[in-house]
N, C-alpha and C positions, 0 to 999 in steps of 0.2 A: 504494500500500500504505500501510496505517495505521501511524504510529508504534508500536514495540513497548514503548517506555517511557512511565510517565505519572508523574506524582506522587501519592502518598499520599494518602489519605482520611484520615489520622491528624488527630485535633482538635488545634488550635492550643493553645499553652500562653500564659498569663498570668502575671507576675509582679508578686506583692506583698512589698513589703520584702525583695527577692531571692529568694525563695522560688518555686518554680514550683507551681501550684495547677491545678484544673480538668483535669488530664490523666490518663487513666485508664492504669494500668500496664499492659504488655505482657506475656501470658503468656511467659514462658522457661523453655525445659525443657532442663535440664542432665542428661547422662548420668555417673553417677558413674564407669561404665567408661573413659569418653573419655581419651586421651591426656594432655589438659593438664586436667582437670577442675577443680581447686582454681583455676590460673589463671582459667579461664572462669567460673566462679562469681565471683570477685574483679570481673573486668572489667565483667561485669552489674551488680554490686553498687553498683559505683563510679559508674553513670551515674544511679542514682535513678529509672529509667524502666522497669523490670522488676518484674513478680513471678515471682521465680525458683521454679520447682519442679525439687527432684532426682528423677530418675526412670530406673529401671534400664531397661536396653536394651530386655528382653522386655516391659516394661509401656508402652513409648512411645506406641506406636500407639494403643492406648485411651484413654489420657490425653489425648493430643492431640485426639482425636476428639469427646471430652467435653467440652473448650475450645471446639472449633468448632462444636460443636452447641449449646453457651448462647450462642452469636453473636459470638465473637472475630473481628475484622477483619483481626488479624494474629497471628501467632504466630512465635517465635524459637526455633530449637534450637540447642544447644551440643553438639558432637560430630564425629564423622570421617563419611566418604561413607554407611555404613552407616545412622547415625543420622538424616542427612538425608534418604536416601532413604526411612526410616520417614515422617519427617514428610511428605515431599512425596506419599507416597502417600495422605495424609488429605486433602492441600489442594490436590491437582493436579484440576483441571478446576470449582474453585471461585475465588470473588473474593477468598478468605483469602488475604494476602499472609504470604510467609515469608521472615522474617530468619534470616540463618546466622552463628554464629561458628565458623571451622575449628579444631576443638578435638581433632581425633583423630589417628590415625595416618596417614590417607589422607585428605586434604582437596582432592581435584582439582578436585571441580564448584565449589566454592566461588572458588578462585582462580584457576580458568578463568573466572570471571564477575566477575573484578576486586575481589573481596572482600579486605580486607587480611587477611595472615598475623597482624600484631599485634591481638592478642584487645580490647585497649582501643580501638584505631581500628575494629575490627569490631563491637563493641558500637555505636559511634556511630553508623555505617553502618545498622545495623539498628534504630535509632531513627529515621533518616532519612525523608525522602518519597520518594525515587526509587526504582521498580519497573520490573522488566523481565519480558517473556513469554519464557520458556525454553522450548526442544523439551525431551521426554523419550522415553525408547523403552519399548515394552512387547514381553515375552514371553509371550504368553497374556494373562492378567490380571495378571502381575507386573511392576511399573514397575521403570526401572534409569534411571539418569542420565547413568553414563559408559558401562560395557563391560559386556557379558556375554560368558561363553563356555564352551566346553566342548572336554575334553582336558588336555593337560599342566598348564595355570594351574591347575586344579579341584585336581587331585592336589598341586600346589604348597601350595594353600592349606592342604588339608587336614592335611598333613604340617606346614607351620608351625605351625598352631593348636595341633597335639598338642605340638609342641616349644616353644612359646613360654613355658609356664609354668616350664620347668626353664631355659632360656638367654636369654629376653629375646628381643624380636622381631628386632632385627637380626641376631643370631647364630643363631636359629631360622632365618629368612629364608636365610640364607646354606647352612645345614646341608641344608634341604630343596631348595634349588636345586641342590646337588651331587648328592643322590640322585636328581632328575629327570635329571639329565644323565646320569648312570649307568644308569637305568633306560629312558630314552626310552620312555615309553609312547604308542601309537598307537589311534587308532577309526577305526573305519569311519562315514562320514557322508555324507549326501545333503542338497546345498543347491539348493533351488527357489528361482530367481529369474527374474521375468518369464514364468512357465510351463515353464521350462528347469530339468531336473534335472542337475546336477554331482554325479560319485561321488568320493569322497576317501579315502584312506589316510592318515589325518594326525595328527601331534599336538597341532594347535589349530586350533579356529574360533572366531573371535572377530566380536561385531557391536558397534559404538561408534556413539555420537549424535554426529553432526555431522562434518564434512570435518576431516581431520588434517594436521598439518605432514609432510613427506615426507624431511626430510634432517636429521640432526644440524648443530648441538645441541639443536634443538627438535623433534626427531622425536617425533610424537605427542601433540605439542599442538594444541590446537582453534587453528584458522584463523580469525582475526579476520575477518570478512567472508566465511568461506568457505561453500561448499554445506551447506545444508540435508538432512539424511538421514541413513538408516543406513549407516554404512561396514561392509561384511562382508570380513573377511579369513579365508583358509583356506591354511595352510602345507603346502606339497609339499616332500618330501623328509624324510632324518631326520638329519641332520648336526647331530652334538651340538652344536657351537660355534655354529653359524647358530641353531640350535632356542633355546639360550640368550638369545640376542640377541633373537630374534621374540619367543618367548614372553611372556618375563618383563616385558621392556621392553615390549612391547606391550601387554599388557593393563593395566600401569601407566598409560601415557601413550598408547599407540597404537602404529603400526607403519608400517615404510617399505613402502608397495605396490607398488614400482617395482622390488623385489628379485625375482630371476627363480624364485625358489622360493615365491613368492607369487602366489596370485589374490585380486583385489581388486575390489568392485563397491560402487557408491553407490547404493542404492533406498531407496524408500519402505515394503518391506516384503518380507520373505522367511520361508521355511520351512526347518527343519533337523529332520533323522530319523536315525536308525539302526535296524538290525535288531532291536536289543536292545528298543526299545520303551521306555526309559528311560534317563537318563543325570542324574550331578550335575552341576547347571549353576553357574556363577560369576555374581553379581549384584554388580558394584560392590564386589569382594573379598569376599562373603561367599557360601557356596555352599547349593544345596536341591536335593534330589532330585524331578526333573520328568519327567511322562510325555510322549512322545515321538509325534508329530511336535510341534514348539514353533514357532508363529506369531510372529515378530517384525513389529513395526510402528512408524513413527515418529509421535508425537502432537505437531503444531507449537502452538506459543504456549499450552502447557497447564498451564504453572506459572509461578505470579506471584512473583517473588523480590524482595527489598530489595536495591540496588546502591547503588555511591557516587554520589554527584554527580558530574558530568562536570568535569573541570580547566577553566581559562578556555580554554584552547587546544582542548579538544574542544567547549568551548560556542561558538567561532567557527567551526568547522569544519563541511563540509556535513553536513546532517542524514543519517543513514544507521543501520538496523537492526543493532547488533550481532548477529555470529553467536552462536547458543545451543550 
């Protein structure tokens, strides 16, 4: 198997009297709605390597597409998982490299791939030379990087978003969580895997990209060197305390598939359906109305992201491809 990391094709810099010359600035998109927008902008500006563009979330995809169509070989996105997913939907399947500054409320994809939480350090990585081919998931034509779900978590996200303006993110999350525990909504769902259909009355169905850890305290984090594919989970039962642990922790980071109230599968593709023919579906913490059935699939080595250079210890270790 060919290595999934490679050096970037960025132009090398030359120095004259201590000043860097002949280096094209890298287009960097900063979402003003990101959780640490100002710090991200300052981190990018301090580098001197980026052409910083402030673009609100609804316009990100179009603006990134313009730059890619103009021939950019690398773009950088500063924001959370939602913003990164928007950028990835443009660059996925191309040779365009995607640098990431984890500047949002949720930054699971960046941190799972070793990108520093410190924004100054992340900016250095985004200007570096090491890239990595990551796997992504699709639900129909909708790309997602971490998780997609149907059921309780979608209701949680909708409640949280309505309350966030009044109470802030953390308190809104707590209030939404309590309401979910009290109401305990369930849905009827059919999951088709390898030609066989399983029927559930469940509070949650979740699909994650990549194999996940199965025990605390690292529950749900991506397994380094783990199996590649889609990990599909369906919750069985309605016990409130268990659903709280499973549904909310699960969609944020994964879930313990050895729990007796869960069914778990690791597959390349699956189909989720329900009698109503439509559903509100969560993708990396954002929700959309979708027509069902919804076909999920894994796309391997589809997204080229910029990652940190290996440490001296990693450089001398046997060469292995990191898990996506």
